MARVEX-582916 format. One line per field, with one value per residue (C-alpha): residue in three letters; y, x, z. Coordinates in Angstrom, 1 decimal, m for minus. Each point is the difference from the previous one (the first is absolute). Example, Ala and Ser with C-alpha at 12.3 -4.5 7.8 and 13.67 -1.06 7.14 Angstrom:
BEGIN
r <- [ALA | SER]
Y <- [m4.5 | 3.4]
X <- [12.3 | 1.4]
Z <- [7.8 | m0.7]
This chain:
BEGIN
r <- [MET | GLY | GLU | MET | MET | LYS | TRP | LEU | ASN | GLU | TRP | HIS | PRO | ALA | PHE | LEU | MET | VAL | ALA | ILE | ASN | PHE | ALA | LEU | ALA | ILE | VAL | ASN | ILE | LEU | HIS | LYS | LYS | VAL | ILE | ASP | GLY | GLY | MET | ASP | HIS | LEU | THR | LEU | ILE | THR | TYR | ARG | LEU | TYR | ILE | SER | VAL | LEU | VAL | LEU | ALA | PRO | MET | ALA | TYR | PHE | LEU | GLU | ARG | ARG | THR | ARG | PRO | LYS | MET | THR | PHE | ARG | VAL | LEU | CYS | LEU | LEU | PHE | VAL | SER | ALA | ILE | LEU | GLY | LEU | THR | LEU | THR | SER | TYR | LEU | PHE | LEU | VAL | GLY | LEU | GLN | ASN | THR | THR | ALA | THR | PHE | ILE | CYS | ALA | PHE | VAL | ASN | MET | VAL | PRO | VAL | ILE | THR | PHE | LEU | MET | ALA | LEU | PRO | PHE | GLY | LEU | GLU | THR | VAL | ASN | MET | ARG | SER | MET | SER | GLY | ASN | ALA | LYS | VAL | LEU | GLY | THR | VAL | VAL | THR | VAL | CYS | GLY | ALA | MET | VAL | LEU | THR | LEU | TYR | LYS | GLY | VAL | GLN | LEU | THR | ASN | PHE | SER | ASP | SER | GLY | GLU | THR | THR | SER | ILE | HIS | HIS | SER | THR | ILE | ASN | HIS | ILE | ASN | TRP | LEU | TYR | PRO | ASN | ASN | ARG | THR | GLU | ARG | TRP | THR | ILE | GLY | THR | ILE | ALA | LEU | VAL | VAL | GLY | THR | LEU | LEU | TRP | SER | SER | TRP | PHE | LEU | VAL | GLN | ALA | LYS | ILE | SER | LYS | ILE | TYR | PRO | CYS | GLN | TYR | SER | SER | THR | THR | ILE | THR | CYS | PHE | LEU | GLY | ALA | ILE | GLN | SER | THR | LEU | PHE | SER | LEU | ALA | THR | ASN | ARG | GLN | ASP | PHE | SER | PRO | TRP | VAL | LEU | LYS | GLY | LYS | LEU | GLN | ILE | LEU | THR | VAL | LEU | TYR | SER | GLY | ILE | VAL | GLY | SER | GLY | LEU | SER | PHE | VAL | GLY | MET | SER | TYR | CYS | VAL | LYS | LYS | ARG | GLY | PRO | VAL | PHE | THR | ALA | THR | PHE | SER | PRO | LEU | ILE | GLN | ILE | VAL | VAL | ALA | THR | ILE | GLY | PHE | SER | ILE | LEU | ASP | GLU | PRO | LEU | HIS | LEU | GLY | SER | VAL | LEU | GLY | SER | ILE | LEU | ILE | ILE | VAL | GLY | LEU | TYR | ILE | LEU | LEU | TRP | GLY | LYS | ASN | LYS | GLU | ALA | ASN | ALA | ARG | ALA | THR | LYS | GLN | ILE | GLU | ASP | VAL | LYS | ALA | HIS | ASP | GLU | GLU | ASP | GLN | VAL | ILE | ALA | LYS | VAL | TYR | GLN | THR]
Y <- [m84.2 | 1.9 | m2.7 | m2.4 | 2.3 | 0.7 | m3.8 | m0.5 | 2.6 | m1.5 | m3.4 | 0.3 | m0.2 | m3.1 | m1.5 | 1.2 | m1.7 | m3.2 | m0.1 | 1.0 | m2.6 | m2.6 | 1.0 | m0.2 | m3.3 | m1.3 | 1.9 | m2.1 | m3.1 | 0.9 | 0.7 | m3.1 | m1.7 | 1.7 | 0.2 | m3.4 | m0.6 | 1.9 | 3.6 | 2.3 | 2.2 | 3.5 | m0.8 | m0.3 | 2.8 | 2.6 | m1.3 | 0.4 | 3.5 | 1.0 | m1.1 | 2.0 | 3.0 | m0.3 | m0.6 | 2.5 | 3.0 | 0.4 | 0.2 | 2.6 | 2.2 | 0.5 | m0.4 | 2.0 | 2.6 | 2.8 | m0.9 | m1.3 | 2.0 | 1.3 | m2.6 | 0.9 | m1.9 | m0.9 | m1.8 | m1.8 | m1.1 | m1.4 | m1.6 | m1.8 | m1.6 | m0.6 | m2.2 | m1.5 | m1.0 | m0.9 | m1.5 | m0.9 | m1.3 | m1.1 | m1.8 | m1.9 | m1.3 | m1.4 | m1.7 | m1.5 | m0.8 | m1.2 | m2.5 | m1.3 | m0.7 | 0.1 | 2.4 | m0.7 | 0.6 | 3.2 | 1.3 | m0.6 | 2.4 | 2.5 | m0.2 | 1.3 | 3.4 | 1.7 | m0.1 | 0.7 | 3.1 | 0.7 | m0.1 | 2.2 | 2.5 | 0.6 | 1.8 | 2.6 | 0.6 | m1.7 | m2.5 | 0.7 | m2.5 | 1.1 | m2.7 | 1.3 | m0.8 | m3.1 | 0.7 | 0.4 | m3.1 | m1.8 | 1.4 | m1.3 | m3.5 | m0.3 | 0.9 | m2.7 | m2.8 | 0.6 | 0.0 | m3.2 | m1.3 | 1.2 | m1.8 | m3.3 | 0.3 | 0.2 | m2.1 | m2.8 | m2.2 | m3.1 | m2.8 | 0.1 | 0.4 | m0.6 | m3.2 | 1.9 | m0.6 | 2.5 | 1.5 | 3.6 | m0.7 | m2.2 | 1.5 | 0.1 | 3.1 | 1.0 | 1.6 | 0.1 | 3.5 | 0.9 | 0.6 | 2.6 | 0.1 | m4.1 | 0.3 | 1.0 | m3.3 | m2.8 | m3.5 | m1.4 | 0.3 | 1.6 | 2.3 | 1.2 | 0.3 | 2.1 | 2.1 | 0.6 | 0.8 | 2.7 | 1.7 | m0.1 | 1.8 | 2.5 | 0.7 | 0.3 | 2.7 | 1.9 | m0.6 | 1.8 | 2.8 | 0.6 | 0.8 | 2.9 | 1.3 | m0.1 | 1.5 | 3.0 | 0.3 | m0.1 | 3.4 | 1.9 | m1.5 | m1.1 | m1.8 | m3.6 | m0.9 | 2.6 | m1.0 | m3.9 | 0.6 | 1.4 | m2.2 | m2.7 | 1.6 | 0.4 | m3.9 | m1.0 | 1.7 | m1.2 | m3.5 | 0.1 | 1.4 | m2.8 | m2.5 | 1.4 | 0.2 | m3.9 | m1.4 | 1.8 | m2.4 | m2.4 | 1.7 | m3.1 | 0.8 | 2.8 | m2.6 | m0.8 | m3.6 | m1.2 | 1.2 | 0.0 | 2.2 | 2.7 | m0.5 | 0.6 | 2.9 | 1.7 | m0.8 | 1.3 | 2.6 | 1.5 | m0.9 | m0.8 | 2.9 | 2.3 | 0.3 | m1.5 | 2.6 | 3.0 | m1.7 | m0.4 | 3.6 | 1.2 | m1.8 | 1.3 | 3.4 | m0.5 | m2.6 | 0.4 | m2.9 | m2.2 | m0.1 | m1.2 | m2.4 | m1.7 | m1.6 | m2.2 | m3.5 | 0.1 | m1.1 | m3.1 | m1.0 | 0.1 | m2.0 | m2.7 | m0.3 | m0.6 | m0.3 | m3.7 | m1.1 | 1.9 | m0.3 | m3.3 | 1.8 | m2.1 | 1.3 | m0.4 | 0.7 | 2.9 | 1.8 | m0.1 | 0.6 | 2.9 | 1.4 | m0.5 | 2.4 | 2.8 | 0.0 | 0.1 | 2.7 | 2.0 | 0.1 | 1.3 | 2.8 | 0.9 | m0.4 | 2.5 | 2.4 | m0.1 | 0.8 | 2.7 | 1.5 | 0.1 | 1.7 | 2.8 | 0.3 | 0.2 | 2.4 | 2.4 | 0.0 | 1.0 | 2.6 | 1.5 | m0.4 | 1.8 | 2.8 | 0.4 | 0.1 | 3.1 | 2.2 | m0.7 | 1.5 | 2.8 | 0.9 | 0.4 | 1.9 | 2.6 | 0.0 | 0.7]
X <- [24.4 | 0.5 | 1.6 | m2.6 | m2.7 | 2.0 | 0.1 | m3.7 | m0.7 | 2.3 | m1.5 | m3.4 | m1.4 | 1.7 | m1.4 | m3.4 | 0.3 | 1.2 | m3.0 | m2.5 | 0.9 | 0.1 | m3.7 | m0.8 | 1.7 | m2.9 | m2.5 | 1.0 | m0.3 | m3.4 | m1.5 | 1.0 | m1.6 | m3.4 | 0.4 | 0.2 | m2.7 | m2.4 | m0.2 | m0.6 | 3.0 | m1.6 | m1.8 | 3.2 | 1.3 | m3.0 | m0.4 | 3.9 | 0.0 | m3.2 | 1.3 | 3.6 | m2.3 | m1.9 | 3.7 | 1.9 | m2.5 | m0.1 | 3.9 | m0.2 | m1.7 | 1.5 | 3.3 | 0.3 | m3.1 | 2.5 | 2.6 | m2.3 | 0.3 | m3.3 | m1.4 | 0.2 | m1.2 | 3.3 | 0.9 | m3.3 | 0.5 | 3.3 | m1.1 | m2.8 | 2.7 | 2.0 | m2.9 | m0.4 | 3.6 | 0.7 | m3.4 | m2.8 | 1.3 | 3.3 | m1.2 | m2.7 | 2.5 | 2.3 | m2.9 | m0.7 | 3.7 | 0.1 | m3.2 | 1.5 | 3.5 | 1.6 | 0.7 | 3.9 | m0.1 | m1.9 | 2.5 | 3.0 | m2.3 | 0.3 | 3.7 | m0.2 | m1.6 | 3.3 | 1.5 | m3.2 | 0.0 | 3.6 | m0.7 | m3.2 | 1.7 | 2.7 | m2.2 | m1.4 | 3.3 | m0.4 | 2.8 | 3.5 | 2.5 | 3.4 | 1.6 | 3.6 | m0.2 | m0.2 | m2.8 | m1.9 | 1.1 | m0.9 | m3.6 | m0.4 | 1.2 | m2.2 | m2.9 | 0.9 | 0.6 | m3.3 | m1.7 | 1.5 | m0.9 | m3.4 | 0.0 | 1.2 | m2.7 | m2.5 | 1.1 | 1.5 | m1.7 | 2.6 | m0.3 | m1.8 | 2.0 | m2.5 | m2.1 | m3.2 | m2.8 | m0.9 | m3.0 | 1.5 | m0.4 | m2.9 | m2.5 | m3.4 | m1.4 | m3.4 | m2.2 | m2.9 | 0.8 | 1.9 | m2.2 | 1.9 | 3.2 | m0.2 | 3.2 | 1.8 | m0.9 | 0.9 | 0.1 | 2.9 | 3.0 | 2.2 | m2.5 | m0.3 | 3.6 | 0.4 | m3.0 | 1.4 | 3.3 | m1.5 | m1.9 | 3.1 | 2.0 | m2.4 | m0.4 | 3.7 | m0.1 | m2.6 | 1.4 | 3.2 | m1.8 | m1.8 | 3.6 | 0.7 | m3.7 | 0.7 | 3.2 | m1.8 | m2.8 | 2.3 | 1.7 | m3.4 | m2.2 | 2.4 | m2.4 | 0.2 | m3.3 | m2.2 | 1.3 | m0.1 | m3.8 | m0.8 | 1.6 | m1.9 | m3.0 | 0.0 | 1.2 | m2.8 | m2.1 | 1.3 | 0.2 | m3.5 | m1.2 | 2.1 | m1.8 | m3.2 | 0.3 | 1.1 | m2.2 | m3.3 | m2.3 | 2.3 | 0.6 | 1.0 | 3.7 | m0.6 | m0.7 | 2.8 | 0.5 | 2.0 | 2.3 | 3.2 | m1.7 | m0.8 | 3.4 | 1.2 | m1.9 | 0.8 | 3.8 | 0.6 | m2.1 | 1.5 | 3.5 | m0.1 | m1.3 | m0.2 | 3.1 | 2.5 | m1.2 | 0.4 | 3.6 | 0.8 | m1.3 | 2.4 | 3.0 | m0.5 | m0.3 | 3.5 | 2.0 | m1.6 | m2.0 | 3.0 | 1.0 | m3.3 | m0.5 | 3.3 | m1.4 | m2.5 | 2.1 | m0.6 | m3.4 | 1.2 | 2.4 | m2.8 | m2.5 | 2.7 | 0.7 | m3.6 | m2.2 | 0.9 | m0.9 | m3.2 | m0.9 | 1.8 | 1.0 | 2.3 | 3.5 | 1.2 | 4.0 | m1.1 | m1.4 | 3.2 | 2.2 | m1.8 | m0.6 | 3.8 | 0.8 | m2.5 | 1.4 | 3.5 | m0.9 | m1.7 | 2.6 | 2.7 | m2.5 | m0.3 | 3.7 | 0.5 | m2.5 | 1.7 | 3.1 | m1.5 | m1.2 | 3.3 | 1.9 | m2.6 | 0.0 | 3.7 | m0.1 | m2.4 | 2.3 | 3.3 | m2.3 | m1.1 | 4.0 | 1.3 | m2.8 | 0.9 | 3.8 | m0.9 | m2.1 | 3.1 | 2.6 | m2.4 | m0.3 | 3.7 | 0.2 | m2.2 | 1.6 | 3.3]
Z <- [146.9 | m3.1 | m2.2 | 1.2 | m1.3 | m3.2 | m0.6 | 0.5 | m2.3 | m2.7 | 0.4 | 1.2 | m3.7 | m0.6 | 3.2 | m0.9 | m3.4 | 1.7 | 2.0 | m2.8 | m2.3 | 2.8 | 0.4 | m3.8 | 0.2 | 2.6 | m2.4 | m2.8 | 1.8 | 1.4 | m3.1 | m1.8 | 2.5 | m0.4 | m3.7 | m0.2 | 2.4 | m2.6 | 1.2 | m2.7 | m1.1 | 0.0 | 3.3 | 1.8 | m1.6 | 0.3 | 3.9 | 1.1 | m1.7 | 1.9 | 3.0 | m0.5 | m0.5 | 3.5 | 2.0 | m1.9 | m0.3 | 3.9 | m0.4 | m2.7 | 1.8 | 3.0 | m1.2 | m3.3 | 0.7 | 0.6 | m2.5 | m2.9 | m3.4 | m1.6 | m2.5 | m3.6 | m3.0 | m1.2 | 3.3 | m0.1 | m3.6 | 1.1 | 2.9 | m1.9 | m2.3 | 2.9 | 1.2 | m3.7 | m0.1 | 3.7 | 1.0 | m2.3 | m3.0 | 1.2 | 3.2 | m2.5 | m2.4 | 2.8 | 1.4 | m3.2 | m0.3 | 3.4 | m0.3 | m3.4 | 0.8 | 3.8 | 2.6 | m0.6 | m3.7 | 0.6 | 2.5 | m2.8 | m2.2 | 2.9 | 0.2 | m4.0 | 1.4 | 1.0 | m3.3 | m2.0 | 2.3 | m0.8 | m3.7 | 0.2 | 2.1 | m2.5 | m2.8 | 3.0 | 1.3 | 3.2 | m0.4 | m2.1 | m1.3 | m0.7 | m2.4 | 0.7 | 3.8 | 1.7 | 1.8 | m3.4 | m1.4 | 3.2 | m0.3 | m3.9 | 0.8 | 3.1 | m2.3 | m2.7 | 2.5 | 1.9 | m3.8 | m0.9 | 3.4 | m0.8 | m3.5 | 1.7 | 2.5 | m2.2 | m3.3 | 2.0 | 2.8 | 0.5 | 2.3 | 3.3 | 2.6 | 3.2 | 0.5 | 0.9 | m2.7 | m2.5 | 2.3 | m0.7 | m3.8 | 0.1 | 2.5 | m1.7 | m1.2 | 2.3 | m2.6 | 2.3 | 0.9 | m3.2 | m3.2 | m1.6 | m2.4 | m0.4 | m2.1 | 3.2 | 1.5 | m2.9 | 1.2 | m1.6 | 2.4 | m3.3 | m0.8 | 3.5 | 0.8 | m3.5 | 1.0 | 3.7 | m1.4 | m2.5 | 2.9 | 2.1 | m2.7 | m0.2 | 3.5 | 0.4 | m2.4 | 1.6 | 3.3 | m1.2 | m1.2 | 2.9 | 1.7 | m2.2 | 0.1 | 3.7 | 0.0 | m2.0 | 2.7 | 3.1 | m1.4 | m0.5 | 2.9 | 2.5 | 2.5 | m0.1 | 2.0 | m2.0 | m3.5 | 1.1 | 1.2 | m2.8 | m2.1 | 1.8 | m0.1 | m3.9 | m0.5 | 2.0 | m2.0 | m3.3 | 1.0 | 1.0 | m3.3 | m1.6 | 2.1 | m0.6 | m3.9 | m0.2 | 2.7 | m0.8 | 1.4 | 2.5 | 3.4 | 1.7 | m0.5 | 2.6 | 2.6 | 2.1 | 0.8 | 3.1 | 2.3 | m2.2 | m2.5 | 2.5 | 1.5 | m3.6 | m0.5 | 3.1 | m0.3 | m3.3 | 0.2 | 3.2 | m0.8 | m3.7 | m1.7 | 3.2 | 1.9 | m2.5 | m2.7 | 2.5 | 0.6 | m3.4 | m1.0 | 2.7 | m1.2 | m3.6 | 1.4 | 2.0 | m1.8 | m3.6 | m2.3 | m0.5 | 3.5 | 1.1 | m2.6 | 0.6 | 2.7 | m1.5 | m0.2 | 3.8 | m0.5 | m1.9 | 2.7 | 2.5 | m2.2 | m0.8 | 3.7 | 1.0 | m3.4 | m0.4 | 3.3 | m0.4 | m3.6 | m1.0 | m3.2 | m2.3 | m0.3 | m3.9 | m1.0 | m2.5 | 3.1 | 2.1 | m2.9 | m1.0 | 3.5 | 0.6 | m3.2 | 0.9 | 3.6 | m1.2 | m2.8 | 2.3 | 2.1 | m2.4 | m0.7 | 3.8 | 0.0 | m2.6 | 1.2 | 3.4 | m1.6 | m1.8 | 3.2 | 1.7 | m3.0 | m0.1 | 3.5 | 0.1 | m2.8 | 1.8 | 2.7 | m1.7 | m1.8 | 3.3 | 1.3 | m3.3 | 0.4 | 3.9 | m1.4 | m2.6 | 2.8 | 2.3 | m2.8 | m1.0 | 3.7 | 0.0 | m3.0 | 1.6 | 3.5 | m1.9]
């Protein structure tokens, strides 16, 4: 029984991240459907954040009312930044990228998050690289391979491998509810793909930054439900003000149309921005930002499995080659991190044994 509990305690963050990324893959597919159907980006973000607050607030109150530390101005500022990086701007940019490209293409950028998080963590001392060790070389090699895969994915399209039409790329943009920042919604397919790629690059950088901010928050305010509730509330206010500033005289985007839009808002609010956010905050606290980010490629596997049949997206050679390079590079990096962790654990055990032996020698000296 003890061994089973130890095994569950060791592996439950990994199982949790698998479930979270599966749920986020479904969120991506639903978002693609409603965005192509004309739903406003900011309306979707705002509604789902308010729903997250309604779901999480009671849980935060009852589960953490006795353990919740005092809110300080510093913590509130960090949560405000977390809302911008992890929810408001990142969600908006990824939705712009999703509308102008495809769900599979956006997942490949999500695969870049672990490597970018790793590179950002180096200056802050959250990650280290020892070039004299095999694990350090593996981490560097994995980073290089992943960056090369991202360049192939971005710069090379190649032949189409599926017989689907280009509906995923040529779906008409619905301007009836979108009258702000028009340059984000060009009519030309090449321009759309370029704008979508730029939005995804910036969104990926912001999303990677969120993991580092969350690692800081988890140390000084270790209450996942409370911090997530406050972050979602701040994100909802930010997106509301953003939407009102860009849609000053048009309130039609706030009216949900059809069951699919309602289902998407509810699902993404409860699962995508709510429970998933709590789970990721917990895993960042337990295993660190890079561990949490490394499960991102699972989203692409799920989307690739069900996305083509639902969205009829075209599959190109460049997307396949780039995605393969990204995943290979990612798991080279993971291998290096795992080897490094095992070496660190072995050294700690040896240090403990050496300390015990030293204590025994000192005890024998005193006895004599």
